LOSE-532121 format. One line per 2 residues: for each residue x, y, z of C-alpha. Coordinates in Angstrom, 1 decimal. Last residue first. Example, Ala and Ser with C-alpha at 12.3 -4.5 7.8 and 13.67 -1.06 7.14 Angstrom:
2
13.7 -1.1 7.1; 12.3 -4.5 7.8
***
This chain:
191
72.9 125.0 75.3; 69.5 126.5 76.2
68.4 123.7 78.5; 71.5 124.3 80.7
70.6 128.0 80.9; 67.3 127.2 82.4
64.1 128.0 80.6; 61.4 130.7 80.9
61.9 131.8 77.3; 62.8 135.4 78.2
64.9 134.2 81.2; 66.8 131.8 78.9
67.4 134.5 76.4; 68.9 136.8 79.1
71.1 134.1 80.5; 72.4 133.1 77.1
73.5 136.8 76.5; 71.6 139.0 74.1
73.1 141.5 71.7; 70.5 143.7 69.8
71.9 146.9 71.3; 75.4 146.2 69.9
74.0 145.7 66.3; 72.1 149.1 66.6
75.2 150.7 67.9; 77.1 149.4 64.8
74.3 150.6 62.4; 74.3 154.1 63.9
78.1 154.4 63.7; 78.1 153.1 60.1
75.3 155.6 59.2; 77.3 158.5 60.6
80.6 157.3 59.0; 79.2 156.9 55.5
80.5 153.5 54.4; 77.4 152.5 52.4
76.9 148.8 51.7; 78.4 146.1 53.9
80.7 146.9 56.8; 82.4 143.8 58.2
83.4 142.8 61.7; 85.3 140.2 63.6
85.7 140.6 67.4; 88.3 140.1 70.2
89.1 143.0 72.6; 85.7 144.6 73.3
86.0 147.4 75.9; 83.1 149.5 74.6
85.7 152.2 73.6; 87.5 149.6 71.5
84.3 148.5 69.7; 83.2 152.1 68.9
86.6 153.1 67.6; 86.9 150.0 65.5
83.4 150.5 63.9; 84.2 154.1 63.0
87.2 153.3 60.9; 88.1 149.7 60.5
87.4 146.4 62.2; 89.2 143.2 63.2
89.6 143.9 66.9; 92.0 141.4 68.3
92.2 137.7 67.5; 94.0 136.8 70.8
91.0 135.0 72.3; 88.7 133.5 69.6
86.2 135.8 67.8; 82.5 136.7 68.2
80.9 138.1 65.0; 79.7 141.6 64.1
78.1 142.6 60.7; 77.4 146.2 60.0
74.9 147.2 57.4; 74.8 150.7 55.9
72.2 151.9 53.3; 70.1 153.5 56.0
70.8 151.9 59.3; 71.3 148.2 59.7
72.9 146.1 62.5; 73.8 142.4 61.9
74.6 140.0 64.6; 76.9 137.1 65.4
76.8 136.0 69.1; 77.9 136.9 72.6
80.3 139.8 71.7; 83.9 139.6 72.9
86.2 140.2 75.8; 84.0 141.8 78.4
84.9 139.1 81.0; 84.0 136.2 78.6
80.7 137.8 77.4; 79.4 141.2 76.5
76.0 142.9 76.7; 76.5 146.6 75.9
75.3 149.3 78.4; 74.0 152.6 77.2
75.3 156.2 77.0; 73.2 158.8 75.1
73.7 161.8 77.5; 77.5 161.4 77.4
77.3 161.5 73.6; 75.3 164.8 73.5
77.9 166.4 75.8; 80.7 165.1 73.5
78.9 166.4 70.4; 78.5 169.8 71.9
82.3 169.9 72.8; 83.3 168.7 69.3
81.1 171.4 67.6; 82.6 174.1 69.8
86.2 172.9 69.0; 85.4 172.9 65.3
84.0 176.5 65.1; 80.6 177.6 63.6
78.8 174.8 65.5; 77.2 171.4 65.0
77.2 168.5 67.4; 76.6 164.8 67.1
76.6 162.2 69.8; 77.6 158.7 70.6
77.4 156.4 73.6; 79.2 153.3 75.1
79.3 151.4 78.4; 80.8 147.9 78.4
83.9 148.4 80.5; 86.1 150.4 78.1
84.5 153.6 79.5; 83.0 154.8 76.2
82.4 158.0 74.2; 81.9 158.4 70.4
82.0 161.8 68.8; 80.6 163.0 65.4
81.3 166.6 64.6; 79.4 169.0 62.2
81.2 172.2 61.2; 79.5 175.4 59.9
79.8 177.5 56.7; 77.2 180.0 55.8
77.0 180.4 52.1; 75.8 183.7 50.5
73.7 186.6 51.6; 70.5 185.2 50.1
71.2 182.0 52.2; 73.0 178.8 51.4
73.7 176.6 54.4; 77.1 174.9 54.5
78.5 171.8 56.1; 82.1 171.1 56.9
82.3 167.5 58.2; 84.3 166.3 61.3
84.5 162.6 61.8; 85.0 159.9 64.5
86.2 162.1 67.3; 87.1 159.7 70.1
86.1 160.1 73.8; 87.1 158.4 77.0
84.5 158.3 79.7; 84.4 159.0 83.4
87.2 161.4 83.2; 89.6 161.5 86.2
89.2 164.5 88.4; 91.9 167.0 87.8
94.1 167.8 90.8; 94.3 171.5 91.7
97.7 173.1 91.9; 97.7 176.2 94.2
97.8 179.5 92.2; 101.2 180.7 91.7
103.0 183.7 93.2; 105.5 185.4 90.8
105.1 188.9 92.4; 102.9 189.0 95.5
104.7 191.5 97.7; 106.6 193.5 95.1
103.6 195.4 93.8; 103.3 195.4 90.0
105.5 197.6 87.9; 104.2 200.2 85.5
104.0 203.0 88.1; 107.6 202.3 89.3
108.9 202.8 85.8; 107.0 206.1 85.4
108.2 207.4 88.7; 111.8 206.7 87.8
111.4 208.5 84.5; 110.1 211.6 86.3
112.8 211.5 88.9; 115.6 211.3 86.3
114.0 214.3 84.4; 114.4 216.4 87.6
118.1 216.0 87.6
***
């Protein structure tokens, strides 16, 4: 009989106290994100040292609120999730406003953005056209909230350069009101 007491004591020692068993933490509502993010590309990069190659990952992330604000960032780390997190933080710091027309539907005028060997051409489109773009350009334009636009990538299609060129093109956009103000004219005189 003494062996039964010993096993009973061991079982009781391993169990948690009965009072708080199965209790959950109260549910906390998540705050809605200010920006949506898209991972455009993840590259494995390496550094050669005397001890061999050191592999790391470089992530390119674009963030936007679909209301005309857009930003992008790059992050590098030894693990993919860490690289994405760093890139996301950098993208949120680089957010800027894009000039759009027709209730954020399309771009005001045709424009070319250039970076390195990549050139991105953006052109306004009629309602219902959709986003005619591929890859990195599409993700940027959708996150900016543009719903009708034509685009073409000319030259190199390296995703980092295409993103830079697209953002360069979006930064060059001017509305009729802005151009009229620069030239000290009325909007009616401009058209």
